[in-house]
N, C-alpha and C positions, 0 to 999 in steps of 0.2 A: 792773141793770148795763147801760150802753148799750154796743151793738153799734156797733164802729168800723166805718165805711162805707170800703169798699176803693177805691183810686185808680182813675180810668179806665184807665191803662196797665196795672193788674194784671189788671182786668177783661178787657182785650183778649188779655193774655197766655193766659188760659183759653181764650178763643173761637177764637184762631188756630189749635191745633192740630187743633180739631174740623173746622175749615174745611179744614186741610190734608189731613186723611184724607178727608174728601170729595172733595177735588179729584183726589187721587191716585186715589179708587176711580172718579171719573168717567174719568179718562186712561185707566185700563186699560180700561174698558169699551169706549172709542172704538177704541182699539188692537186689542182683540179683535175687534169690529165689522169693521175694516177687514182683519184677517188672513183671517176668514171669507169677506169679499166677493173676496179675491184667491185664494184657493185654487181648484184645477180642481175641477169637480163631479164627484161620482160618478156614473158610469152605471149604473143598474140595467138588466140585459137583461132583454128581455122578449120573447117569442115574436112574429117578424116574420110578417106575411101570406105565405101560401102563394105562391110565383111561379107565374105562368102557364107552361105549357110553350113553349120557343122554337118558332117556327116552322121546319118543315123545309124545305130549300133544293131549290126546283123546277127550278133551271138549273144550269149549271156555275158553281160557286164561284170566285171571285178568290182565294181564300186557296190558298197552294200547301202541299201535305202534305208528307210523307215526314219529318218532324220527331219523332224518337223522344221522346216525352213521358217525364219525370221524375216522381216523385211529387208534387212541387209544381206541376206544370204543370196548365194547364186540360185538360181532355178533348178529344181530338181532334173536329174538327166532323165531324157526320154529313150525309149527304144522302139524300133519297127516292129509291128505287131504281125504275127502270122493271120494268113486267111481263115485258119480254123481255130476253133476253141482249145484251149489247152486240155491235156490229158490229166485227170486226177487220180491219185494213189490213196487208197484208204489204208492211212497209216495208224499205229496205237503205241501208247506206252502201256505195258504189261508187267506187272510185278506181284509178287506174294512176298510178305515179310517171313523172315527166317524164323520167327516164334509163332507163325500162324495166326497172327493178330489180325492182319489185313490183307486184302487183296484190291489190286488196281487194274482196272480196263479202259483206258480212254481213247477212244478214235477220235482222228482228226483227219483234215485232208493235207494233203500234199501235191505238189505238181511232178509229173514225169519230166525229167531232165530235159530241157531243149524244146518242150512243148510252148513254153512261154518264156521271153527273154530274161525275167528275173526269178526264175524258179528256184536255184539254190539259195537266193538270199531269202526269199518269202519261206521257203521250207524249213531253212535253218531257224528264223524267228518263231514259226509255228512248233517246232519241235521242243526249242528252247522254253516258250511259254506252257507248252503242256506238260513237260518234264518237270518244270517248276512248280505247277499246281499239284501233281502228285506227289512231289517231295515234300511239299508244305503239309499236305493233307497226312501222309504216312507219319510225319514226325510230331503230329498234333494228338488229339486224343485217339486217334485210330491206331495209334501204338499200344494202347492198354488193350490187353486180351480180355475178351467178354468171358462170363461163365459159360460152360456147357459148349455147345458146339457152335455157338453164334461167332460169325466173323464180320469184321467192321468191312464195308465194302464202298468202292468209289467206281460207278460205271458211267460212261459218257458216250455219246455219239453225236452226230452232226447232220444237218440239212443243207443241201445246195439250193439257195434261194435263185442266184443267178450265175451263168458263167459263159462268157463270149470272150472273144480274143482280148476284149478291152476290159472287162470288168468280172471279178469274181467275188461272189458274196455269200458268207455263210452263216448258219444259226449253230450253235455249239451248246448242247444241253448236258447236264450230268445231274446224277441221283448219288447223294451221299447218305448210306446207312451206317452210322455210327452208335453202338451201344442200342439203349431202348429208347431212343429219341425218335420223334416222328422224322421219317426221310426228309433231308433238305434238298431241294431243286435248286440248280444253278444254271444260270445262261449267259452267255456271252456272244454277241454278233461281230463279225469281222467282214469288212469290205475293202478290197484293193483295187487301185488303179494298177492296171497290169502294163501300161507304157511307160510308167514310171518306178513300180515297184511299191508306190507309197499306200500305206494304208490311210483310207480316208476317215476324217474327224466329223463332228456334226457341223463345225465351222466351215469345213470345206463344201458342204452341200447348203448351208443356210447362213447366208451373210449377215444377216439381222436376228440374233437368236430371240430377241424380245417378240418381234412379229411372228416368227416362225412357231414359238413355243405357244403363243395365243390361239393359232389355227390349230395346233396339234392337239393342245387341250381341249377343245370344242369339238373337235372332229373324233377323236378317239374315245371321248365319253360318250358320245352319241353312237358310235360302232360298238361298243362294249355293252350298252344298254340293250341294242338289239340282239346281240349275240348271246348274252347270259340270261334274257328272259327275266324270268322270276327269280334268278339267283342274283341279279344285279342288287346291290346294296349301295345305296348312295353315300352313307357313311364311310365307307371303305375307297369306292371307286372315285369320289371327288376328290379326295387327298391324292391318290396314287397318279390322278391325271392332272394335277395341278400344274401351272406352266412353269416347270423347272426343268434345267437340262437332265439332272439325274433321273427323273421320271422318264425320260425319253433317250436314256444312253444305248438302248439295245435295239437297234435299228438294223436292218437289212435290205438290200435292194431287188426287187422282183421285178417281172416285165410289166407289171401292170402298176406298180406304185412302191411305196416302201412299206415295210412290215417291220411293226414294232410288236415286241416281245416284253410282257411285264413279269416281273419276278414274282416269285413265291409269296403271297399275301399282299402284293402292292395293291391289287384292283380288287381283290375278292378274298373272302375268309377261308376258303376250300384250300386244305395243305395240298391238294394234289394238282392243283391247276396253275398254269402260266399262260394266260390267255395271250392270243395274238390277234391284231388287227393289221389291215392293210389300208393305208391311206392313198388314194389315188393320185397320180400324177398331176391331173387338172386340178385338183384341191392344194396341191404342193407347189405348183407352178409359180404363183404370185408371189412366194417367199423363197424360191430357190435362187441358187446362182445360175446364170444365164448362160455361162460358158462352163467349160470343163467336161469331165468324163461321163456325168449323167444327164447333160444338155440333151443330146439325142433322145435318149429314153423318155425325158420329161415333156419334149415336143418343141424344144426351142429350135 
């Protein structure tokens, strides 16, 4: 039996599907390759080489400190400290109102340029703060001229509690005599970490405020009772030493511990008193930061 030969068109019909499938396969391959090329590459983390330590700053840095760093911020810059403690300058804001109604004389500490790395930045902040205090007072009730020869006055000075190459701590006090009112007594304490130019806050020293305040409340209350003797009034002192940050905002560093100064009327009814007590390092050590600028003083 003779096999019938198929026509050309019939044979083409068999071939076309094969080429069609092959063509589709090629097209898919091209598309996949293009997609792979356009995808972002996957980065595989590999250990980076150890960075060399940043050089310390030998002279007064141009960066301005006094910025409280949040957890996402870079660490505060530090500078190499001199072997000798810095030299202080007793600066003052002094002014008399044109109408003779008031006079201001506020002494405050500044640093001799170059005696500590952050001298210029710290001095600028101190000057701005004291000048602002004087201006605010001059523009308030002190601007009203008093009868007769009375002149409204604001006088202030400071005590250096501790001055080392690494730490500077001061207590500033002032007396406000405005009109016929009882003279007002003011206080502010300032402590600087001289390696960074940062002004230290309560949380820089006491990481757990609740625990620290409990210790401070009991300890200062006992010290005040011993210091004031018969003048100790529990109805005033207990409230003024209750465990709140506001009651212990005026603190300064001394060689033997931290000095707390209480505001006028805070722990005693006597108008002319601003009692101070020093809480020893061995009492503070259990609630203090174990590292940082005060660690050596505290005995860590």
